[in-house]
C-alpha positions in Angstrom: 0.0 0.5 -0.1 1.2 3.5 -0.7 1.9 6.3 1.7 -0.8 8.8 1.4 -0.8 11.9 3.1 -5.2 12.3 4.7 -3.6 15.6 6.0 0.0 17.3 4.6 1.2 20.1 6.5 1.0 24.1 4.3 4.5 24.8 6.5 7.4 22.5 7.3 9.8 23.4 10.2 12.1 25.6 8.3 9.2 28.0 7.1 9.9 30.9 9.2 14.5 30.4 8.8 15.3 32.9 6.7 13.6 36.2 8.6 14.4 34.3 11.8 18.5 34.5 10.5 18.5 37.8 9.6 17.1 39.1 13.1 19.3 36.7 14.7 22.1 38.1 13.4 21.3 41.7 13.8 20.7 41.0 17.6 24.3 39.5 17.9 25.9 42.1 15.9 24.3 44.7 18.5 25.2 42.2 21.6 29.1 42.3 20.3 29.3 45.5 19.7 28.0 47.0 22.9 28.0 43.3 24.8 26.2 43.8 28.8 24.5 47.2 27.7 23.2 45.7 24.8 21.9 42.3 27.0 20.4 44.6 29.2 18.4 47.2 26.8 17.6 44.4 25.0 16.0 42.6 27.9 13.9 45.8 28.6 12.8 46.3 24.9 11.7 42.7 24.4 10.8 41.3 28.3 9.7 44.7 29.9 12.4 43.8 33.1 14.7 46.4 34.4 15.9 44.3 37.7 19.2 42.3 38.5 20.3 39.9 35.4 22.6 37.9 37.4 20.2 36.2 39.9 21.2 37.2 43.6 22.2 34.2 46.6 19.4 36.2 48.4 17.0 36.0 45.4 17.6 32.1 45.3 16.6 31.8 49.0 14.0 33.5 48.7 11.9 31.6 45.9 13.0 28.2 48.2 11.0 29.8 50.6 8.1 31.3 49.0 7.7 28.4 46.6 4.6 25.6 48.1 5.6 22.5 48.7 3.8 19.8 47.1 5.4 22.7 43.9 8.8 21.6 45.6 8.0 18.1 45.5 7.2 17.7 41.6 10.1 19.0 40.5 12.3 16.7 42.9 10.2 14.2 41.5 11.2 15.0 37.7 14.8 15.8 39.1 15.3 12.7 40.5 14.2 10.5 37.7 16.4 12.3 34.7 19.1 12.4 37.2 18.6 8.3 37.9 18.9 8.1 33.4 21.6 10.4 32.9 24.1 8.6 35.5 22.9 5.2 33.7 23.6 6.8 30.6 26.9 7.7 31.9 27.6 4.2 33.0 26.5 2.6 30.0 27.9 5.2 27.8 28.0 3.8 23.9 25.8 0.6 24.1 22.0 -0.1 24.2 20.7 -0.1 27.7 17.3 -0.4 29.8 16.5 0.7 33.8 13.9 1.2 36.1 13.9 4.1 37.4 10.9 3.9 39.6 8.5 1.0 39.9 6.9 0.6 36.5 8.5 3.0 34.5 11.3 1.7 32.3 13.6 3.9 30.3 16.8 3.0 27.8 18.4 4.4 24.6 19.4 2.7 21.6 22.7 3.3 19.4 21.3 3.4 15.6 23.5 4.5 12.5 22.4 7.3 10.5 21.4 5.6 7.2 23.5 8.2 5.1 27.0 9.9 5.4 28.6 12.0 3.0 32.2 12.8 3.2 34.2 15.5 1.8 37.7 14.6 0.8 39.7 17.8 -0.1 41.5 17.3 -3.4 43.0 21.2 -4.0 46.6 22.4 -3.4 47.4 18.2 -2.3 45.6 15.4 -2.7 44.4 14.0 0.7 44.4 10.2 0.7 44.5 10.2 4.2 40.9 12.4 4.5 39.6 9.8 2.7 40.6 7.4 5.0 39.3 8.9 8.4 36.0 9.5 6.8 35.2 7.3 4.5 36.4 4.5 7.1 35.2 5.6 10.5 31.3 6.0 8.7 32.3 2.3 7.6 32.7 0.6 10.9 30.1 3.0 12.2 27.2 0.9 10.6 26.4 4.0 7.9 24.1 2.1 5.1 25.0 4.5 2.3 28.5 6.3 2.3 28.9 8.8 -0.5 32.0 10.4 -0.9 33.1 13.6 -3.1 36.4 14.9 -4.2 37.2 18.4 -6.3 37.9 17.1 -9.6 41.1 18.2 -12.0 40.6 19.3 -15.3 40.3 16.2 -18.1 41.3 13.9 -14.7 38.1 14.1 -12.4 39.0 13.1 -8.7 42.5 12.6 -7.7 43.0 8.7 -8.5 44.2 7.7 -5.4 41.9 9.5 -3.6 39.2 7.4 -5.7 41.4 4.8 -4.6 41.1 5.3 -0.9 37.4 6.1 -0.9 36.3 3.1 -2.5 38.8 1.1 -0.6 37.7 2.3 2.6 34.0 1.4 1.9 32.5 4.4 -0.4 29.2 3.7 -2.3 29.5 6.7 -4.7 32.2 8.4 -5.2 31.2 12.0 -7.2 34.1 14.2 -9.2 32.7 17.6 -6.8 34.6 19.8 -4.9 33.7 23.4 -2.5 29.9 24.3 -2.4 28.9 21.8 -5.3 29.7 18.8 -3.6 28.6 19.9 -0.4 25.1 21.0 -1.7 24.9 17.4 -3.7 25.2 15.5 -1.0 22.8 17.6 1.6 20.4 17.3 -1.2 20.3 14.1 -2.6 21.8 14.7 -6.3 22.8 12.5 -8.8 20.0 9.8 -7.5 21.6 9.4 -4.3 19.8 9.8 -1.2 20.1 13.0 1.2 23.0 12.9 3.7 22.3 12.9 7.4 25.6 13.9 8.1 28.5 15.6 6.7 32.0 15.0 7.8 35.4 16.0 6.7 37.5 19.3 6.4 37.3 21.8 3.5 38.3 25.7 2.8 36.3 28.3 4.1 33.7 27.9 1.2 33.2 24.0 2.4 33.4 25.4 6.1 30.6 28.0 5.3 28.4 25.9 3.1 28.3 23.4 6.1 27.8 25.7 8.6 24.9 27.4 6.0 23.2 23.9 5.9 23.5 23.0 9.6 20.2 21.7 10.7 18.8 20.7 7.3 21.6 18.0 7.7 23.9 16.9 10.6 27.7 18.0 10.2 31.2 16.6 11.9 31.9 20.3 13.6 32.0 23.9 12.4 36.5 23.4 10.9 38.5 26.4 10.4 42.3 26.2 9.5 44.3 23.8 10.9 46.4 24.6 14.1 49.1 23.1 15.6 50.7 24.0 19.1 53.5 22.8 21.0 54.3 22.6 25.0 57.8 22.0 25.6 60.7 22.8 28.0 64.0 23.0 28.4 64.8 19.0 27.7 63.0 19.6 24.3 64.8 18.9 21.1 64.5 22.4 19.2 65.2 21.0 16.4 62.3 18.1 16.6 60.1 21.2 17.7 60.5 23.5 14.8 60.3 20.6 12.2 57.0 19.9 13.9 55.3 23.4 13.9 56.7 24.0 10.0 55.0 20.8 9.2 51.6 22.1 10.1 52.1 25.7 8.7 52.5 24.3 5.3 48.5 23.6 5.3 47.9 26.6 4.4 48.8 30.6 4.8 46.5 30.7 7.7 47.3 27.9 9.7 48.1 28.5 13.6 51.8 27.5 14.6 52.3 28.1 19.0 55.0 27.1 21.4 54.5 27.4 24.6 57.7 27.0 26.9 59.5 27.7 29.5 62.9 27.8 27.9 64.2 31.3 26.5 66.8 29.1 24.9 64.8 26.9 23.0 62.2 29.6 22.1 65.4 31.5 20.5 66.6 28.5 18.7 63.0 27.8 17.4 62.2 31.1 16.4 65.8 31.1 14.3 65.0 27.5 13.0 61.6 27.8 11.7 62.0 30.3 8.9 65.3 28.2 7.7 63.4 25.3 7.4 60.6 26.8 5.5 63.4 28.4 2.9 64.4 24.7 2.0 60.6 23.7 1.1 59.5 23.4 -2.4 58.1 26.1 -3.5 54.1 25.8 -2.9 54.3 24.0 0.9 57.1 27.3 1.0 54.6 29.7 0.3 51.8 28.8 2.5 54.3 28.0 5.6 55.9 31.5 5.0 52.6 33.4 5.6 51.4 31.3 7.9 54.3 31.5 10.3 54.9 35.1 9.4 50.8 36.1 10.3 49.6 33.2 12.7 53.0 32.1 14.4 53.3 32.4 18.0 56.1 31.5 20.6 54.7 32.4 24.4 57.4 32.0 27.4 55.7 30.9 30.4 57.2 30.5 34.0 55.7 27.2 35.0 54.2 24.4 33.9 50.6 25.1 34.8 51.3 28.1 33.4 51.7 26.6 29.8 48.8 24.8 30.4 46.8 27.3 31.3 47.7 28.9 28.2 47.2 25.8 26.4 43.4 25.3 27.3 42.7 28.8 27.2 43.7 28.2 23.3 42.3 25.0 22.4 44.5 23.8 20.1 43.5 21.0 17.3 46.5 19.2 17.4 48.6 19.6 20.6 52.4 18.2 21.2 53.6 17.6 24.3 57.6 17.6 24.4 58.4 17.9 27.8 60.0 15.9 31.2 56.7 15.6 32.8 54.6 13.5 30.3 52.5 11.9 32.2 51.4 15.3 34.7 50.5 17.1 31.3 48.2 14.3 30.3 46.4 14.4 33.2 46.1 18.3 33.6 45.3 19.3 29.6 41.8 19.3 29.0 41.2 21.3 25.6 42.2 20.1 22.4 41.2 17.9 19.7 44.0 15.6 20.1 47.7 14.5 22.0 50.6 14.1 21.1 52.6 13.1 24.3 56.2 12.8 23.6 58.7 13.3 21.1 58.6 9.9 19.3 55.2 10.9 18.0 54.0 14.3 16.1 51.0 15.6 14.7 51.5 13.8 11.0 51.6 10.5 12.2 48.0 10.9 13.3 47.4 12.7 10.4 47.9 10.1 8.2 48.4 6.7 9.2 48.7 6.1 12.8 44.9 5.5 13.9 43.6 8.4 15.5 41.3 10.8 13.6 42.5 14.0 12.0 39.1 15.3 11.6 39.7 17.8 14.6 38.1 20.8 16.4 39.5 23.9 15.1 39.4 27.7 16.6 39.0 26.6 19.9 36.1 24.1 19.7 38.3 21.6 21.5 36.7 23.5 24.9 33.7 21.3 23.9 33.7 18.4 21.9 36.1 16.2 20.2 36.8 15.4 17.1 35.8 12.3 14.4 34.7 9.3 16.0 32.4 6.3 15.3 30.0 8.2 17.6 29.6 11.0 15.0 27.9 8.7 12.5 25.8 6.6 15.7 22.6 8.7 16.6 21.8 7.8 20.4 17.7 7.5 20.6 15.8 7.4 24.1 12.9 5.9 24.4 10.5 4.8 27.7 7.9 2.2 28.6 5.9 2.1 31.6 2.6 0.0 33.7 -0.8 1.3 34.2 0.4 1.3 37.6 3.1 3.8 37.2 0.9 6.4 35.7 -0.5 7.0 39.7 2.6 9.0 40.2 4.0 9.9 36.9 0.8 11.2 35.1 0.0 13.1 38.3 3.6 14.7 38.7 3.2 15.6 35.3 -0.1 17.1 35.2 0.7 19.1 38.0 4.0 20.2 36.7 2.2 21.3 33.2 -0.4 23.5 34.8 2.0 25.3 36.8 4.0 26.5 33.9 1.2 27.0 31.9 0.6 23.9 29.6 -2.6 23.0 29.9 -2.8 20.9 26.7 -0.1 18.7 28.3 -1.4 18.3 31.8 -4.5 16.9 30.2 -2.5 13.8 28.5 -1.4 12.8 32.2 -5.3 13.7 33.3 -7.0 11.3 30.9 -4.8 8.3 31.7 -5.1 8.8 35.3 -8.8 8.9 34.7 -8.7 5.8 31.9 -6.6 3.7 34.5 -8.5 4.6 37.8 -6.5 7.7 39.6 -7.9 10.4 40.7 -5.1 13.4 40.4 
């Protein structure tokens, strides 16, 4: 039997997006310029509120004393179940589970791969074989049914042969000779007889990144990526040559690729600042041009007094790639919190992770390491919750739901609880 709409909505969830986007952009611009003053003025305008912004401890205590006990009991009822479920999620992270939150109330989660993934593989200045490995392989292992890869074509050739070989080997179902905005849009919209992508992953230039940003919401994305970054934490025991080589290794990516050194050694800092331009000068023309501009415009060397200061400035920057070349490796491993991927000790280097050592090289940039990690199988897997209940459990859950809903002013919500309480013979 064919699907038949008995009622079809004239609008979609995206109907009002353009108007909303324009309004929000203006408000964000105003707040960026005037900061707290703008927040206060806009709150007066939209909410007609002219009181304190930061809720004081005195106000919190006042609320605690005045709110009626029944409402507080219902809120506590909700809090206990949400907390118990969150604790179960943490305990069972990355796997299916079900837990009884209270008598007759069961909740759990299922992990289900997305149906279609679009993998963007850069192919402009360099043939990014490793990007094909990182994105397509990870999607395949996650269990994605349809994997679409796209990469910029060269005149008369199409996508780079090594990229085609790699994408096919790693499990791509379709490979498109498309790059830039057309590639991103084609995968998002299901063009060329492909299903629309549920998620887009993979690095790209600023146009690729902006296309992903604009389309986010219509399609999922791995992260908002900017130019690649490297930071090195090094003390007086570090080898200046190794540090310099590694900084230059990432600077060749592009004219706007930051390379940062945090060190407690003035001697090391001086040697690195002398050696980096020398190493860049020895490169072939294309990477030399990129690395020169990157080091000139985005390179930084930051001298610190202590290990703690190095760790603090590193966490503030939250670099995409972070190398630690110090005598106290274990301390830094435990202390550092914000980065895309960590390279511990002189023996490893960013290039190993970029190309072949196993960890994924599609990583957060522009400080995003403060709130997210990089691409991993979980990016392709939806963590979906479910619940089921006995009729008896409605006596407590339905009543609390109805009271909370009415306190919020949501009468239709409350009546869904009322209806079940009535049907199953309970009073509210």
